[in-house]
N, C-alpha and C positions, 0 to 999 in steps of 0.2 A: 485264164482266170487267175486271180491273185491267190496267194496262200491263205489269207483270212477268209476269202470266199470259198475256197476248197474246204477249209476246216469247218466252216458253217454248214456246208452241204453234207459233209461226213457226219457232223453232229445231228443233223436232221434225219439222216438215214439210221443212225444208231437209235435215236428216239423212236423212230418208226418200228424198229426191231423190238425194242423194249415194250412198246405198246402192243405189238403182236403177241409177245410172250405173256404179257399181263392179261390179254384177252383170253388166251388159252387157259391160263390159271383160273381166271374168273369163270370160264365155262365149267371147269372141274368143280369149283366151289358151288356153283349153282346146282350142278347135278347131285352134289352131296348135301344140299341145303345148308351150306356154311357161308353164304355170301353176306358180307357186312357192308352196309351203306354208310357213308359219311356225309350226312346232309348239311347243307349250309344255304343261306339265301344269297343269290347272286343274280346279275343281270344277264339274261339269256341272250339278248341282242349282242351285247359286248363279247360274250363267249363265241358266238357264231362268227362275228367279225374277225376275232383273233384267229379262229380256225381257218377261215377263208384266206386271210393274209398269209398264214403259214403254207397253205396249199398252193397259193399263187407263187410264193417265193420258191418253193421246192419244185414247181413244175410251171415253167413259163408258158406252156401251151394252154393252161387253164384260164378261162375268161369267165369270171363270176361277178355279177352285180347284185348287190343286196338292196332291197327296199323294205323298210320296216313299216308295218301297218300300225304298230303300237309298241310301247316299251313294255318289256316283260320281265318282271322279277319272279324268280322261282325259288322254292325251297326243295333242293334235290342234291344228289351226289354229283358234284360238278364234273369229276373225272369220268363217271359212267355216262353222263349226258354227252360229254365231249366224244367219247368212244362211239356212241350211237350216231352222232352227227357225222363223224369221219367215215364210219362204215356205210352210211347211207349213200 
């Protein structure tokens, strides 16, 4: 594996650890009723596609095929929705 490929893999692992720490902090905020949501309107289909691409890139054994029944625009906290999708 080339150096850029190795660095990208390390970056993905660091991002995963940051996400884990963030989720633990969020749990603490929820328990203390201090959770703040940053809502925005975004395309949920595109977000799911990006998450799946990241998962496939970081783990070549994953084989996921998406089929959208409809386009879905939502008004929600993009990061929190992403966490739910990844955790699922």
